[in-house]
C-alpha positions as CSV (number, residue, x, y, z in Angstrom):
1,M,-8.0,228.5,36.9
2,K,-10.9,226.0,37.6
3,I,-11.1,223.2,35.1
4,L,-14.7,222.4,34.4
5,F,-16.6,219.6,32.4
6,S,-19.7,221.1,30.2
7,T,-22.6,218.8,30.8
8,G,-23.8,219.3,27.3
9,C,-21.1,217.0,26.0
10,L,-22.7,213.9,27.6
11,F,-26.8,215.5,27.5
12,H,-27.8,212.1,26.7
13,L,-26.9,210.5,30.2
14,P,-28.6,211.1,33.4
15,L,-27.3,214.6,35.0
16,E,-25.8,212.5,38.4
17,E,-23.8,210.3,35.9
18,I,-22.5,213.3,34.0
19,F,-21.0,214.8,37.1
20,R,-19.9,211.5,38.5
21,L,-18.1,210.9,35.3
22,A,-16.7,214.1,35.7
23,A,-15.5,214.0,39.1
24,E,-13.8,210.6,38.3
25,A,-11.6,212.4,35.7
26,G,-10.3,215.0,37.9
27,F,-12.4,217.9,37.0
28,D,-13.0,220.7,39.5
29,G,-16.7,221.0,38.7
30,C,-19.2,221.3,35.9
31,D,-20.6,223.9,33.6
32,L,-24.2,223.2,34.0
33,V,-26.0,223.4,30.7
34,V,-29.9,223.9,30.8
35,N,-31.6,221.6,28.5
36,R,-35.0,220.2,28.1
37,D,-34.4,218.0,31.0
38,F,-35.2,220.8,33.1
39,N,-38.8,220.8,31.8
40,D,-39.1,218.2,34.8
41,P,-40.6,220.1,37.6
42,R,-38.6,218.2,39.7
43,Y,-35.4,219.4,38.1
44,E,-33.8,221.2,41.3
45,E,-34.1,218.2,43.2
46,T,-32.0,216.6,40.4
47,V,-29.5,219.0,40.4
48,R,-28.8,219.2,43.8
49,A,-28.4,215.5,43.8
50,A,-25.5,216.2,40.9
51,L,-23.9,219.1,43.0
52,A,-23.7,216.5,46.0
53,I,-21.1,214.8,43.5
54,L,-19.5,217.7,42.4
55,P,-19.8,221.5,42.2
56,A,-21.4,223.3,39.4
57,H,-19.2,226.8,38.9
58,A,-20.8,227.5,35.5
59,L,-24.5,227.6,34.5
60,H,-25.4,228.1,30.8
61,V,-28.9,229.7,29.7
62,P,-30.5,227.2,27.4
63,F,-29.9,227.7,23.8
64,M,-32.7,225.7,22.6
65,K,-36.8,226.2,23.7
66,V,-37.3,224.8,27.1
67,K,-40.9,225.3,27.7
68,R,-41.1,226.0,31.5
69,W,-38.5,228.5,31.3
70,G,-40.3,231.0,29.1
71,T,-39.3,233.2,26.0
72,Q,-35.4,233.7,25.7
73,E,-35.0,236.9,28.1
74,Q,-37.2,235.2,30.7
75,A,-34.7,232.0,30.8
76,V,-31.7,234.1,31.0
77,V,-33.1,235.9,34.3
78,R,-34.5,232.8,35.5
79,C,-31.0,231.0,35.3
80,V,-29.6,233.8,37.0
81,E,-32.3,233.4,39.7
82,L,-31.3,229.5,39.9
83,A,-27.6,230.2,40.0
84,K,-28.0,232.6,42.9
85,K,-30.2,230.0,44.8
86,L,-27.6,227.0,44.3
87,G,-24.3,229.4,44.7
88,I,-23.3,229.2,41.2
89,R,-21.0,232.2,40.4
90,V,-20.9,232.6,36.2
91,V,-24.2,232.6,34.1
92,N,-23.6,232.5,30.4
93,F,-25.7,233.4,27.6
94,H,-25.4,233.6,23.8
95,P,-26.6,237.0,21.9
96,P,-29.6,237.2,19.8
97,S,-29.4,235.4,16.5
98,W,-30.8,237.3,13.5
99,F,-30.9,233.6,11.4
100,H,-33.2,232.4,13.7
101,M,-35.7,235.7,14.0
102,E,-35.3,236.3,17.5
103,I,-36.4,239.8,17.3
104,Q,-38.3,239.8,20.8
105,F,-35.2,239.0,22.5
106,F,-33.1,241.3,20.5
107,R,-35.2,244.2,21.4
108,W,-35.2,243.2,24.9
109,F,-31.3,242.8,24.5
110,R,-30.6,246.2,23.1
111,K,-32.5,248.0,25.6
112,V,-30.7,247.0,29.0
113,G,-28.4,249.4,29.9
114,D,-26.7,247.7,32.7
115,F,-27.1,244.1,32.7
116,Q,-25.6,243.4,36.3
117,R,-27.7,246.2,37.7
118,E,-30.9,245.5,35.7
119,L,-31.0,241.8,36.4
120,R,-30.1,242.0,40.0
121,C,-27.1,239.8,39.4
122,E,-25.5,240.6,42.8
123,D,-22.7,238.2,43.1
124,V,-23.3,236.4,39.9
125,F,-21.5,237.3,37.0
126,L,-23.5,237.5,33.5
127,T,-21.1,236.4,30.8
128,I,-21.7,236.9,27.0
129,E,-20.4,234.2,24.6
130,N,-18.7,234.9,21.1
131,M,-20.5,233.4,18.2
132,P,-19.3,231.4,15.3
133,L,-19.9,231.8,11.6
134,S,-21.8,229.1,9.9
135,G,-21.7,227.5,6.7
136,R,-19.2,225.5,4.5
137,R,-18.7,227.6,1.7
138,L,-20.7,231.0,2.4
139,K,-19.7,232.0,5.4
140,L,-22.6,233.6,7.3
141,A,-22.6,235.8,10.6
142,P,-26.2,234.7,12.1
143,Y,-25.6,236.5,15.5
144,V,-26.0,240.0,16.5
145,L,-22.3,241.3,17.8
146,N,-20.8,238.3,15.7
147,R,-17.3,240.2,15.4
148,F,-15.6,239.5,18.9
149,E,-14.4,243.1,19.0
150,D,-17.9,244.7,18.6
151,L,-18.8,242.0,21.2
152,I,-16.4,243.4,23.8
153,E,-17.3,246.9,23.0
154,F,-21.0,245.9,23.9
155,G,-20.1,244.2,27.3
156,I,-18.1,247.0,28.5
157,D,-20.6,249.3,27.7
158,R,-23.6,247.5,29.1
159,N,-21.9,245.7,32.1
160,L,-21.7,242.6,30.6
161,Y,-18.6,239.9,31.5
162,F,-17.5,237.5,28.9
163,T,-17.2,233.8,28.1
164,F,-14.4,233.2,25.2
165,D,-15.3,230.0,23.2
166,T,-12.1,228.8,21.0
167,T,-14.1,226.9,18.5
168,H,-16.2,229.8,17.7
169,L,-13.5,232.2,17.4
170,G,-11.7,229.4,15.1
171,T,-14.7,229.7,12.5
172,F,-13.2,233.2,11.7
173,D,-9.7,231.9,10.8
174,S,-8.4,234.5,13.3
175,D,-5.5,234.2,15.4
176,V,-7.1,232.5,18.8
177,V,-4.4,233.4,21.0
178,A,-4.4,237.4,20.2
179,A,-8.4,237.3,20.5
180,F,-8.2,235.5,23.9
181,L,-5.8,238.2,25.1
182,R,-8.4,240.9,23.7
183,F,-10.8,239.1,26.2
184,L,-8.2,239.1,29.1
185,K,-7.3,242.9,28.6
186,T,-10.9,243.8,29.5
187,G,-10.5,242.5,33.2
188,R,-14.0,240.9,32.4
189,L,-13.2,237.2,31.3
190,K,-14.7,234.7,33.5
191,N,-14.9,231.2,31.2
192,M,-13.2,230.0,28.4
193,H,-15.0,227.1,26.4
194,L,-12.2,225.1,25.2
195,S,-12.3,223.1,21.9
196,D,-10.6,222.6,18.7
197,C,-11.9,223.5,15.2
198,A,-11.5,222.8,11.8
199,P,-14.0,225.0,10.0
200,P,-16.8,224.4,9.1
201,D,-16.8,221.3,12.0
202,Q,-16.4,222.7,15.7
203,H,-16.2,221.6,19.1
204,L,-13.5,218.9,18.3
205,F,-11.3,217.1,20.4
206,Y,-7.8,218.7,20.9
207,G,-5.4,217.9,18.0
208,R,-8.6,217.3,15.7
209,G,-8.3,220.9,14.2
210,K,-5.9,223.4,13.9
211,L,-6.4,225.7,17.3
212,P,-3.0,225.9,19.0
213,I,-4.7,224.9,22.1
214,A,-1.7,224.1,24.0
215,R,-0.3,227.5,23.2
216,L,-3.3,228.9,24.3
217,L,-3.4,227.1,27.8
218,N,0.3,228.2,28.4
219,T,-0.3,231.7,27.5
220,A,-3.4,232.0,29.7
221,R,-1.2,230.6,32.7
222,V,1.4,232.8,32.0
223,M,-0.9,236.0,31.7
224,G,-2.2,235.0,35.1
225,Y,-6.0,234.2,33.8
226,D,-7.5,232.8,37.1
227,G,-11.0,232.1,35.6
228,M,-12.6,229.0,34.4
229,V,-11.7,226.8,31.6
230,T,-14.3,224.5,30.2
231,V,-13.8,221.5,28.1
232,E,-16.8,221.6,26.0
233,L,-17.0,219.1,23.2
234,A,-19.4,217.8,20.7
235,P,-21.1,214.4,22.0
236,A,-19.8,212.6,18.8
237,E,-16.1,213.1,20.1
238,L,-16.5,211.0,22.6
239,P,-16.9,207.3,23.4
240,T,-20.0,205.6,24.1
241,T,-18.8,202.9,26.7
242,R,-18.3,204.0,30.3
243,E,-14.8,202.2,30.3
244,W,-13.5,204.5,27.4
245,L,-15.6,207.4,28.0
246,S,-13.8,207.9,31.7
247,K,-10.3,207.3,30.3
248,V,-10.9,210.1,27.4
249,L,-12.4,212.1,30.2
250,S,-8.9,211.7,32.1
251,Y,-7.1,212.6,29.5
252,A,-8.9,215.9,28.5
253,C,-8.7,217.1,32.0
254,S,-5.0,216.2,32.5
255,F,-4.0,217.7,29.1
256,V,-5.5,221.0,30.6
257,K,-3.9,220.8,33.8
258,L,-0.6,220.2,32.3
259,H,-0.5,223.5,30.2
260,A,-2.7,225.6,32.7
261,G,-1.4,224.5,35.7
262,E,-3.0,222.8,38.5
263,A,-6.1,224.3,39.4
264,K,-6.4,225.9,43.0
265,G,-8.9,225.2,45.4
266,G,-11.3,227.8,46.8
């Protein structure tokens, strides 16, 4: 497995500093989240400077409006193009949200018959991510294909790969290990977003929720999962001083490697 750090965890810091902290902590690379910083016309220069510090093995399509990247469907296409240019192998996106009235995106989404072919992904794996329930008392399913079983069926039918998010699955009070095994069985699982969950609170540090993170990682290792594991924590879960941030990230990385096995190069 490759152990990655999501740049979204520290979105408030300069990109090069995020990559530098991840490198110091022992991560194999970063999961690069496209955010509003990418509105800067010089964003590619900034990204290449960060990649000189540590590789990015995954790219996350923006989940908020990034003006220069156009509509949601245009952003997906543009991220695939950027990944090919930078040598990033996995691009991940969220399914449309009915709660946010993403009607145009939904219409495009359901018309694509073969995502890999029609978006000219070539050597890039386009993954779709399972999404959470929302609400403290009244549980709402705000996304299309909110049930992971439906997401898997759609992905196989439309030639998509998968990113499995542990905290999103945790909002359903389902067995996270059993769900992981369902994704793994498809042969299409490319990344796992790792964090804890105590509904409705998501993206918590390991041990701050109810998910069996260590058992999940050990299961992944035993079952031969050789994809990526991205540490994806809410910014509020991390310290603000650099000294303590460096220590916590080192621990986060070491914990994953302890239970998943040392990541191999290549």
